[in-house]
C-alpha positions in Angstrom: 0.2 -0.1 0.0 1.2 3.4 -0.8 0.5 7.0 0.5 -0.8 9.4 -1.9 -0.2 13.4 -2.0 -2.4 15.5 0.4 -4.7 16.8 -2.3 -5.9 13.1 -2.7 -7.0 13.1 0.9 -8.7 16.4 0.4 -10.6 15.2 -2.6 -11.8 12.2 -0.5 -12.7 14.3 2.5 -14.6 16.5 0.0 -16.3 13.1 -1.3 -17.3 12.0 2.2 -18.8 15.5 3.1 -21.4 15.0 0.3 -24.4 13.0 1.6 -24.5 11.1 -1.7 -24.0 7.5 -0.7 -21.8 6.1 -3.7 -19.1 8.8 -3.2 -19.0 8.3 0.6 -18.6 4.5 0.2 -15.8 5.4 -2.4 -14.1 7.8 -0.1 -14.3 5.5 2.8 -12.6 2.5 0.5 -10.1 5.1 -0.8 -9.0 5.9 2.8 -8.8 2.2 3.8 -6.9 1.2 0.6 -4.4 4.2 0.8 -4.1 5.1 4.5 -2.2 8.5 5.1 1.1 8.3 6.5 1.4 8.5 10.4 3.4 11.9 9.9 0.5 13.4 7.7 -1.6 16.0 9.9 -4.9 14.4 8.9 -3.6 10.9 9.6 -6.0 10.3 12.5 -8.8 12.6 11.4 -8.9 16.0 11.7 -5.5 17.9 11.9 -4.6 18.6 15.6 -3.6 21.7 17.0 -0.2 20.3 17.9 0.2 19.3 14.3 -0.3 22.8 13.2 1.8 24.5 15.9 5.4 25.4 15.1 8.0 23.3 16.8 9.2 24.7 20.2 13.0 26.1 20.5 15.3 23.1 20.3 12.5 21.1 19.2 13.0 19.0 15.9 10.0 19.0 13.7 8.6 15.5 13.2 9.1 15.4 9.4 12.7 16.6 9.9 13.3 13.9 12.6 11.9 11.2 10.5 14.2 12.3 7.7 17.2 12.2 10.1 16.2 8.8 11.5 15.9 7.2 7.7 19.3 8.9 6.8 20.8 7.2 9.8 19.0 3.8 8.9 21.3 4.0 5.7 24.3 3.6 8.0 23.2 0.6 9.8 25.6 -2.7 9.2 23.4 -5.4 7.8 25.3 -8.1 9.8 25.0 -6.5 13.1 22.0 -4.5 12.4 23.8 -1.7 14.4 25.2 1.7 13.7 28.8 1.1 12.9 31.9 2.2 15.2 34.4 1.6 12.4 32.6 1.6 9.3 34.1 0.2 6.0 32.6 0.0 2.5 33.1 -3.5 0.8 33.2 -4.6 -2.7 29.2 -4.6 -2.9 29.0 -1.0 -2.2 27.5 -1.5 1.5 28.6 -0.3 4.6 29.7 -2.7 7.4 31.1 -2.8 10.6 34.9 -3.6 10.1 35.0 -6.5 12.6 31.7 -8.0 11.4 32.3 -8.3 7.9 36.0 -9.3 8.6 34.4 -12.2 10.8 32.0 -12.9 7.9 35.0 -13.2 5.5 37.1 -15.5 8.0 33.9 -17.5 8.8 33.3 -18.3 4.8 36.9 -19.0 3.9 37.5 -21.2 7.0 34.5 -23.3 5.8 35.9 -23.4 2.0 32.9 -21.3 0.9 33.2 -18.5 -2.0 32.9 -15.1 -0.6 29.5 -13.6 -1.3 27.7 -10.3 -0.3 25.8 -10.9 3.0 23.5 -8.2 1.7 22.8 -9.3 -2.2 24.5 -12.9 -2.1 26.4 -12.0 -5.2 30.2 -12.9 -5.4 32.8 -10.5 -4.1 36.0 -10.1 -3.1 37.7 -9.0 0.5 38.6 -5.4 -0.6 37.4 -2.9 2.3 37.7 0.9 2.2 37.3 2.9 5.5 34.2 5.0 5.3 35.3 8.1 7.5 32.6 10.2 6.2 30.1 7.7 7.5 31.8 7.4 10.8 31.8 11.2 11.3 28.2 11.4 10.2 27.2 8.6 12.6 29.1 10.3 15.5 27.6 13.6 14.9 24.2 12.3 14.8 24.5 10.2 17.9 26.4 12.9 20.1 24.0 15.7 18.9 21.0 13.7 20.1 19.7 13.9 16.6 19.3 10.1 16.6 18.5 8.6 20.0 16.7 5.6 21.3 18.5 2.0 21.9 20.6 2.0 18.7 22.2 5.3 19.6 22.7 3.8 23.5 24.3 0.6 22.2 26.5 2.7 19.8 27.9 4.8 22.7 28.4 1.6 24.8 30.3 -0.1 22.3 32.4 3.2 21.7 33.4 2.8 25.4 34.1 -0.9 25.0 36.4 0.0 22.0 38.1 2.7 24.1 38.7 0.1 26.9 40.0 -2.3 24.3 42.3 0.1 22.7 43.8 0.8 26.4 44.2 -3.0 27.0 46.1 -3.1 23.6 48.3 -0.2 24.7 49.0 -2.0 28.0 49.7 -5.2 26.5 52.3 -3.9 24.0 53.9 -2.5 27.2 54.3 -5.7 28.5 51.1 -5.8 31.0 50.3 -9.6 31.3 46.8 -9.0 32.7 46.0 -6.7 29.6 47.4 -9.6 27.4 45.0 -12.3 29.0 42.2 -10.0 28.6 42.7 -9.4 24.9 43.3 -13.1 24.6 40.0 -14.0 26.2 38.1 -11.5 23.9 39.8 -12.8 20.9 38.8 -16.4 22.0 35.3 -15.8 22.7 35.1 -13.9 19.4 36.7 -16.7 17.5 34.6 -19.4 18.9 31.4 -17.3 18.2 31.9 -17.7 14.6 33.1 -21.2 14.6 36.9 -20.7 13.9 38.3 -22.1 17.2 
């Protein structure tokens, strides 16, 4: 089902205002078949006062917020279904979390399978390019509060985990045995989750 332009709903409303039965029935069927989008001011009958009022200072208009969330959804990794911490563009043109796509490649090659796009299932190589602009855009969207909710919270949590892992790596390179063991246990858990170990 699709949505139609505003004038189509106005026509349907005009038809239903006439007490002539066939157009009323046609208007009712029309509205059932092509329901207005939830962001349309007449989605639930007459436009409410809130739908017509301008947004308050610091408040994002609903259509703009929906557009921001739609744009952020384009950055979601198709493997993890999360906003990526370290996004890369693969040979299939899609954005992936680096760890997720590398684990996918490792799993496919360890099983002796040809590499295929996780998104399209078409053959592809292992070439990955850093998606720095995507990383910066995701960070700005999350940190500014333009994108919120569970995905943003999980992204911030994973960002903190990455920072801790980087600190552990730095300590391990300096000879800290406890950091080495922590990194090893993380590696072992990751490898066993994809069936390599």
